[in-house]
C-alpha positions as CSV (number, residue, x, y, z in Angstrom):
1,M,140.6,36.1,-38.0
2,N,140.8,34.8,-41.5
3,D,141.2,31.4,-43.3
4,S,140.8,29.4,-40.1
5,I,139.2,26.1,-39.0
6,Y,138.1,25.5,-35.4
7,Y,137.2,22.0,-34.1
8,F,135.1,21.3,-31.0
9,L,135.5,18.0,-29.1
10,P,132.4,16.1,-27.9
11,G,131.0,17.2,-24.6
12,V,129.1,20.2,-23.0
13,H,130.8,23.5,-23.5
14,N,129.2,26.1,-21.2
15,L,129.1,29.7,-22.5
16,N,128.8,32.4,-19.8
17,R,129.4,35.5,-21.8
18,S,128.7,36.9,-25.3
19,I,131.2,36.4,-28.2
20,N,131.6,38.8,-31.1
21,I,133.5,37.9,-34.2
22,E,133.9,40.7,-36.7
23,W,135.2,41.0,-40.2
24,G,136.3,37.4,-40.5
25,S,136.7,35.6,-43.8
26,N,136.8,31.9,-44.7
27,L,135.9,30.7,-41.2
28,T,134.8,27.1,-40.3
29,F,133.5,26.0,-36.9
30,Q,132.9,22.2,-36.8
31,G,132.0,19.8,-34.0
32,K,133.6,16.3,-33.9
33,G,131.5,13.2,-33.7
34,M,128.3,11.8,-35.3
35,M,124.8,13.3,-35.1
36,M,122.4,11.3,-33.0
37,E,118.8,11.3,-31.9
38,G,117.9,14.2,-29.6
39,P,115.1,15.0,-27.1
40,H,112.4,14.3,-29.7
41,K,112.1,11.7,-32.5
42,S,112.2,14.5,-35.1
43,V,115.3,16.2,-33.5
44,M,118.9,15.3,-34.3
45,E,121.8,16.7,-32.3
46,S,125.5,16.7,-32.2
47,P,127.6,15.3,-29.3
48,V,129.2,18.7,-29.2
49,V,126.8,20.9,-27.1
50,I,127.3,24.7,-26.6
51,R,125.1,25.6,-23.7
52,C,124.5,29.2,-22.6
53,I,124.4,29.4,-18.8
54,S,123.9,33.1,-18.7
55,N,122.5,35.7,-21.1
56,A,124.9,35.2,-23.9
57,T,124.9,35.8,-27.7
58,V,127.3,34.6,-30.3
59,T,127.6,37.1,-33.2
60,F,129.3,36.9,-36.5
61,G,129.4,40.4,-38.0
62,N,130.5,41.4,-41.5
63,C,131.9,38.0,-42.2
64,N,132.6,36.3,-45.5
65,N,132.4,32.6,-46.3
66,L,131.2,31.3,-42.9
67,S,130.6,27.6,-42.2
68,L,129.1,26.0,-39.1
69,S,128.5,22.3,-38.8
70,N,127.9,19.4,-36.3
71,L,127.1,21.6,-33.4
72,T,124.2,21.7,-30.8
73,I,123.5,25.2,-29.5
74,K,121.2,25.0,-26.5
75,N,119.4,27.6,-24.3
76,C,121.0,30.5,-26.1
77,G,118.9,33.6,-26.7
78,Y,116.6,35.2,-24.0
79,N,113.7,37.5,-23.9
80,V,113.4,40.7,-21.8
81,A,110.8,40.5,-19.2
82,G,107.8,42.7,-19.9
83,S,109.0,43.4,-23.5
84,E,108.4,41.9,-26.9
85,N,112.2,42.2,-27.6
86,G,115.1,40.1,-26.5
87,Y,118.6,38.9,-27.4
88,P,119.1,36.2,-30.0
89,G,121.3,33.2,-29.4
90,L,123.2,33.1,-32.7
91,V,123.5,36.2,-34.9
92,I,124.9,36.1,-38.4
93,N,125.6,39.1,-40.7
94,A,127.6,37.5,-43.4
95,S,128.1,37.0,-47.1
96,N,127.8,33.3,-48.0
97,A,126.9,31.5,-44.8
98,N,126.5,27.7,-44.7
99,L,125.0,25.8,-41.7
100,S,124.8,22.0,-41.8
101,Y,124.0,19.3,-39.3
102,M,123.2,22.0,-36.7
103,S,120.7,21.6,-33.8
104,L,119.4,24.7,-32.1
105,Q,117.2,24.1,-29.0
106,E,115.3,25.8,-26.2
107,S,116.0,29.4,-27.0
108,Q,113.7,31.8,-25.1
109,W,113.7,34.2,-28.1
110,I,115.4,33.9,-31.5
111,A,117.6,30.8,-31.8
112,L,119.2,31.9,-35.1
113,W,119.0,35.4,-36.5
114,F,120.2,36.3,-40.0
115,I,120.3,40.1,-40.6
116,D,121.1,41.4,-44.1
117,A,123.1,38.2,-44.8
118,S,123.4,37.2,-48.4
119,D,123.5,33.6,-49.8
120,I,122.4,31.6,-46.8
121,T,122.1,27.8,-46.8
122,V,120.7,25.8,-43.9
123,Y,120.4,22.1,-44.4
124,H,120.2,18.8,-42.5
125,S,119.5,20.7,-39.3
126,S,117.0,20.5,-36.4
127,F,115.2,23.2,-34.4
128,Y,113.4,22.4,-31.2
129,R,111.3,24.3,-28.6
130,N,112.5,27.8,-29.5
131,A,110.4,31.0,-29.4
132,Y,111.6,31.7,-32.9
133,S,113.8,29.1,-34.5
134,I,115.0,31.2,-37.5
135,D,114.5,34.9,-38.0
136,V,115.6,36.4,-41.3
137,L,115.6,40.2,-41.9
138,Y,116.4,41.7,-45.3
139,N,116.4,45.4,-44.5
140,Y,116.1,48.5,-46.8
141,D,119.8,48.8,-47.2
142,S,120.6,45.1,-47.9
143,P,123.8,45.2,-50.0
144,S,123.1,42.6,-52.7
145,Q,120.6,40.2,-54.1
146,S,120.5,36.9,-52.2
147,L,119.5,33.3,-52.0
148,F,118.0,32.0,-48.8
149,E,117.8,28.2,-48.8
150,V,116.5,25.7,-46.2
151,N,116.9,22.0,-47.2
152,E,116.0,18.8,-45.3
153,C,115.4,20.4,-41.9
154,N,113.1,19.5,-39.0
155,F,111.3,22.1,-36.9
156,T,109.5,21.0,-33.7
157,E,107.4,22.6,-31.0
158,S,108.4,26.2,-31.4
159,Y,106.2,29.3,-31.5
160,T,107.4,30.3,-34.9
161,E,109.8,28.2,-36.9
162,L,110.8,30.5,-39.8
163,F,110.1,34.3,-39.6
164,L,111.1,36.1,-42.7
165,T,110.9,39.9,-43.1
166,L,111.4,41.4,-46.6
167,Y,112.0,45.2,-46.7
168,Q,114.9,45.1,-49.2
169,N,115.5,46.9,-52.5
170,V,117.3,44.0,-54.1
171,H,116.0,40.6,-55.2
172,V,115.7,37.7,-52.8
173,Y,115.0,34.1,-53.8
174,V,113.7,31.9,-51.0
175,K,113.9,28.1,-51.6
176,I,112.6,25.6,-49.0
177,T,112.9,21.9,-49.8
178,A,112.0,18.8,-47.8
179,V,111.2,20.5,-44.5
180,H,109.1,18.9,-41.7
181,L,107.1,20.9,-39.3
182,Y,105.8,19.4,-36.0
183,D,103.4,21.0,-33.4
184,S,104.4,24.6,-33.9
185,R,102.2,27.7,-33.6
186,Y,103.5,29.1,-37.0
187,G,105.6,27.1,-39.4
188,F,106.5,29.8,-41.9
189,D,105.6,33.4,-41.2
190,F,106.5,35.8,-44.0
191,Y,105.9,39.6,-44.0
192,S,106.8,41.8,-47.0
193,T,106.7,45.4,-48.0
194,T,108.6,44.8,-51.2
195,S,107.9,43.0,-54.5
196,L,111.5,41.9,-55.1
197,Y,111.3,38.2,-54.1
198,N,110.3,34.7,-55.2
199,I,109.4,31.8,-53.0
200,H,109.7,28.2,-53.9
201,V,108.5,25.5,-51.4
202,S,108.6,21.8,-52.3
203,N,108.0,18.6,-50.3
204,L,106.8,20.4,-47.2
205,R,105.4,18.2,-44.5
206,S,103.4,19.8,-41.7
207,N,101.6,18.1,-38.8
208,G,99.9,19.6,-35.8
209,C,100.8,23.3,-36.4
210,G,98.6,26.2,-35.8
211,T,99.3,27.7,-39.3
212,A,101.8,26.0,-41.6
213,F,102.3,28.9,-44.0
214,Y,101.4,32.6,-43.4
215,L,102.2,35.4,-45.9
216,E,101.3,39.0,-45.5
217,Q,102.1,41.3,-48.5
218,E,101.8,45.1,-48.2
219,T,103.4,46.8,-51.2
220,K,103.0,50.5,-52.1
221,Y,105.4,50.5,-55.0
222,A,105.6,47.4,-57.1
223,L,108.8,46.9,-59.1
224,H,108.5,43.1,-59.6
225,S,105.9,40.4,-59.7
226,P,106.6,38.0,-56.8
227,F,106.0,34.3,-57.6
228,I,105.1,32.0,-54.7
229,N,105.2,28.4,-55.7
230,I,104.3,25.5,-53.4
231,I,104.3,21.9,-54.7
232,D,104.3,18.3,-53.6
233,S,103.4,18.9,-50.0
234,V,101.2,17.4,-47.3
235,I,99.6,19.7,-44.6
236,S,97.7,18.0,-41.8
237,Q,96.1,18.7,-38.4
238,S,96.5,22.5,-38.5
239,S,94.5,24.2,-35.8
240,S,94.0,27.6,-37.3
241,H,94.6,27.6,-41.1
242,A,96.9,25.4,-43.1
243,F,97.6,28.3,-45.5
244,L,96.8,31.9,-44.8
245,L,97.6,34.6,-47.4
246,Y,96.9,38.3,-47.2
247,W,97.8,40.3,-50.3
248,Y,97.4,44.1,-49.9
249,G,98.8,47.0,-51.9
250,S,99.6,47.4,-55.5
251,A,101.8,44.3,-56.2
252,I,101.0,42.0,-59.1
253,G,101.9,38.5,-58.0
254,V,101.3,34.8,-58.6
255,F,100.4,32.2,-56.0
256,H,100.7,28.6,-57.3
257,L,99.8,25.6,-55.2
258,S,100.0,22.3,-56.8
259,S,100.2,18.5,-56.1
260,T,99.4,19.0,-52.5
261,T,97.2,17.3,-49.9
262,L,95.4,19.3,-47.2
263,D,93.7,17.0,-44.8
264,N,92.2,17.2,-41.2
265,N,92.9,20.9,-40.9
266,S,90.6,23.1,-38.8
267,G,90.0,26.8,-38.6
268,A,87.4,29.5,-39.4
269,F,86.8,30.9,-42.9
270,G,89.2,28.8,-45.1
271,S,90.4,26.1,-42.7
272,A,92.7,24.6,-45.4
273,L,93.4,27.7,-47.5
274,H,92.4,31.3,-46.9
275,I,93.3,34.0,-49.4
276,A,92.3,37.7,-49.0
277,T,93.2,40.6,-51.2
278,D,92.5,44.4,-50.8
279,E,89.1,45.3,-52.1
280,L,89.8,49.0,-52.3
281,L,93.1,49.0,-54.3
282,D,94.1,47.9,-57.7
283,T,95.5,44.6,-56.4
284,N,96.2,41.6,-58.6
285,L,97.1,38.2,-57.2
286,Y,96.8,35.4,-59.7
287,V,95.9,32.3,-57.8
288,L,96.6,28.9,-59.5
289,L,95.3,25.8,-57.7
290,N,96.2,22.6,-59.5
291,D,95.9,18.9,-58.6
292,L,95.0,19.5,-54.9
293,T,93.2,17.2,-52.4
294,F,91.1,18.9,-49.7
295,N,89.9,16.1,-47.4
296,N,88.2,16.1,-44.0
297,N,88.8,19.7,-43.1
298,S,86.5,21.4,-40.6
299,V,85.8,24.4,-38.4
300,L,87.7,24.6,-35.2
301,P,85.4,23.7,-32.3
302,G,84.3,26.7,-30.2
303,I,84.8,29.4,-32.8
304,P,81.9,31.8,-32.8
305,I,81.3,31.7,-36.6
306,K,78.2,31.5,-38.7
307,Q,77.7,28.1,-40.2
308,S,77.4,29.8,-43.6
309,L,81.1,31.0,-43.3
310,A,82.4,27.5,-42.4
311,V,84.4,26.8,-45.6
312,T,87.5,24.7,-46.5
313,L,88.8,27.0,-49.2
314,G,88.0,30.6,-48.5
315,L,88.6,33.3,-51.2
316,L,88.0,37.0,-50.4
317,N,88.2,39.7,-53.1
318,S,90.2,37.4,-55.4
319,R,89.6,38.4,-59.0
320,S,91.7,35.8,-60.8
321,V,91.5,32.3,-59.5
322,N,92.0,29.2,-61.6
323,I,91.1,25.8,-60.1
324,S,92.0,22.7,-62.0
325,N,91.9,18.9,-61.3
326,C,91.1,19.3,-57.6
327,T,89.2,17.1,-55.2
328,F,87.1,18.3,-52.2
329,S,85.9,15.4,-50.1
330,N,84.4,14.8,-46.7
331,N,84.9,18.4,-45.5
332,R,82.7,19.6,-42.7
333,G,81.5,22.9,-44.1
334,S,81.3,24.2,-47.6
335,A,84.2,23.0,-49.8
336,L,84.6,26.4,-51.5
337,G,83.4,29.8,-50.1
338,L,83.5,32.9,-52.3
339,V,83.3,36.5,-51.3
340,N,83.5,39.0,-54.2
341,T,85.6,36.5,-56.2
342,I,85.9,35.3,-59.7
343,V,86.8,31.6,-60.1
344,T,87.4,29.6,-63.3
345,F,87.4,25.8,-63.3
346,F,89.5,23.7,-65.7
347,G,89.9,20.0,-66.1
348,D,88.2,17.5,-63.7
349,N,87.2,18.8,-60.3
350,Y,85.3,16.7,-57.8
351,F,83.1,17.7,-54.8
352,I,82.2,14.6,-52.8
353,N,80.4,14.4,-49.5
354,N,81.0,17.9,-48.2
355,T,78.5,19.1,-45.6
356,G,78.1,22.9,-45.7
357,R,75.0,24.4,-44.3
358,R,74.6,26.7,-47.4
359,G,76.1,24.8,-50.3
360,G,78.2,21.8,-49.4
361,G,80.2,22.2,-52.7
362,I,80.3,25.9,-53.4
363,N,79.0,28.7,-51.2
364,F,78.5,32.1,-52.9
365,I,78.6,34.2,-49.8
366,I,78.8,37.7,-51.5
367,T,78.6,38.5,-55.2
368,S,80.9,36.2,-57.1
369,Y,81.3,34.7,-60.5
370,L,82.0,31.2,-61.7
371,P,82.8,30.8,-65.4
372,I,83.1,27.1,-66.3
373,F,85.1,25.7,-69.3
């Protein structure tokens, strides 16, 4: 099954059994017709609808140069009752996979699963009401370094929109551009036990999510210094934390957040941004915060938390933090809460009308240092 193009005519195509396509090369699957507005204002869908009417999975295994476009895949992927596992709707194990103008909707488990795929591009696509919209796994034996790119996509009302697991021994570059998140429990949920990756996020828009960006790093052997770069974004109405970062193990990395607005987010310690590193290990995460606006963030109502721990930007065991040209205004709780942390300010930083019980501007919760230049 090589060098083939398959076209799908408009209409609903019911799928009642699983399909496995193995060892294909240069394959194109394309729906006919124009994309149109779907069940939500943020969702686009194709007039070509592939609907699973039983427990069916479509799998592309060991394929090369795969292209899917202008298709709506609905109700594919199901969970197993009483278990955390299930069966994904669309599985891709391929080298060079390109998905464009796709719409994946209402999967009970994983709508789209990439496993050890290299050079993946997903753009101009919509994901709606899935348990997991995209799940990407780079395993220990991933064959080659890879680019994973998501560009100009909308994600709406799913539990987790993008779940990325990094175990691999080769380098992975993650690039996310112009993505919109709406009313999801987790926007991006990343877990890594390797240091062989970089992440670049630009023009992210998130509204009404639980947590827009979550990263947990646990590295025992550091071979590389990961660089996480997030710029030109707006994160609003998060109900847990806008950004949540746990950095454990021995990796030396850089987290750079710049030219971004975080407003009307709520949570506990660090409603807009919470960063925690491992106190007991020789862990180094260099945190660079530049040209940020923290406005009108607050503690989530009903959380049993001491008022002294109600902070907008919470830093725990962070030994190298640079804050430059940032504005903290109208936050309910301390603007900045420090626990065993060293922060250096550069440029012009403003603390305006913040209402913390112990230090509206800066709250030294446990021994911390604040050199000022």
